[in-house]
N, C-alpha and C positions, 0 to 999 in steps of 0.2 A: 520592533514591537513583536513580542512572542504570541503565538497562537495559543488559545486555551482549549485545544482539542484533547479528548480523553479516549484512551483505548477501552473498548468494550470487553468485559469478561465473557459476555454471551456471544458465541461464535456460531455461524451457520454450519451445517454439515458440509462435507466435501461434495456429497451427492447433490445437495441444493446448489452450491456454488457452480458446479459443472453444468447446471441447467439454466443459469442466469443468461438472459439475453442482453445485448448492448455491451457497453464498455464499463469496466470496473477496475479500480486500483485497490488492491488489498494491501494494507500497511500493517505489518506485524511488529510488535514491540511491547513496551510497558510504559506506564506513566512515570515511573521512577528512574528509568534508564537515561543516563546523560546523553548518549548518542541520539536516542529517540527525541529527547527534548530539544536538542540542537537542530534536528532535522525538521521540526514542526513548521517553522516559518518558511524555509525554502520549499518544502513540499506544498504548503498551503498557497504560496505565491504562484508556483508553477501550475498547480491545478486550477487556480482561478482563471487561467487562460483557456480552460477546457470545461465549460459549465455543464456539458452533458455527461460528464464522467461521474459515475458513482464512486465515492471514496469511503472505504470501510476501514476503520482502525480496529484491529483485532489484538486483544491482549494475548501474548504468547508466553510459553514456558513449558516446563516439563509436564507431561500429561495432557497437553493441549493438542487434540487430534488434528485440527485444521492446519496449524503450522507444521506439524510433523508430516502431514500428507504432501505438503509442498517442499519438504526438505529444508525448512528455515533453520539456520544455525546462528546467524548474527542479527542483531537489531540495530536500527530498523531495517526490515527487508520489505521492499515494495514489489508487488507482482501485478503486472497488467494482464487483464483478461478481456478477450473479445468473444462474446457469446460463450462464456465459460471455459475458453481455451487460453492457456498462458501464451502471451505474445512477447513478454519481456520481464526482466527482473533487475532491480537496482538495490544494492546493499550499502547501507551507511552513507547516504548522500549528505553533502555538506554545504551545497550552494544551489541557488535557484537555477542557474544556467545549466548545471549538470542534470537536474531533474527535468528541466524543459527539453533538453536534447534527448534524454531518454524517452520522454513521452512522445516526442516527434517520431522516434523510431518504433516505439512499441504500439502506438495507437494508429488506427486507420485514419486516412486523410479526412478532414472535416468536409 
């Protein structure tokens, strides 16, 4: 069952992201990207095991400053943040187990 998530064209500023408290996963990509669409279900399933994590889907591309500030080059790119600081990065995940293992390493223990 495919998830119906959508990437938001409205992105926060990097300055705002750097001040966020708590745990966040930024997911950069686009709605039309095949890799992004394929990753939707694995990412959604893995994040369902972490209900306290803020998940932001950010539309990326040329001229999009937030993605550029993180050096995003391929989609989807997931970036874990704890209190605004990057703790992990995962590019083009294809299965739930890979995303789950990455989250276990990137996020603080529950």
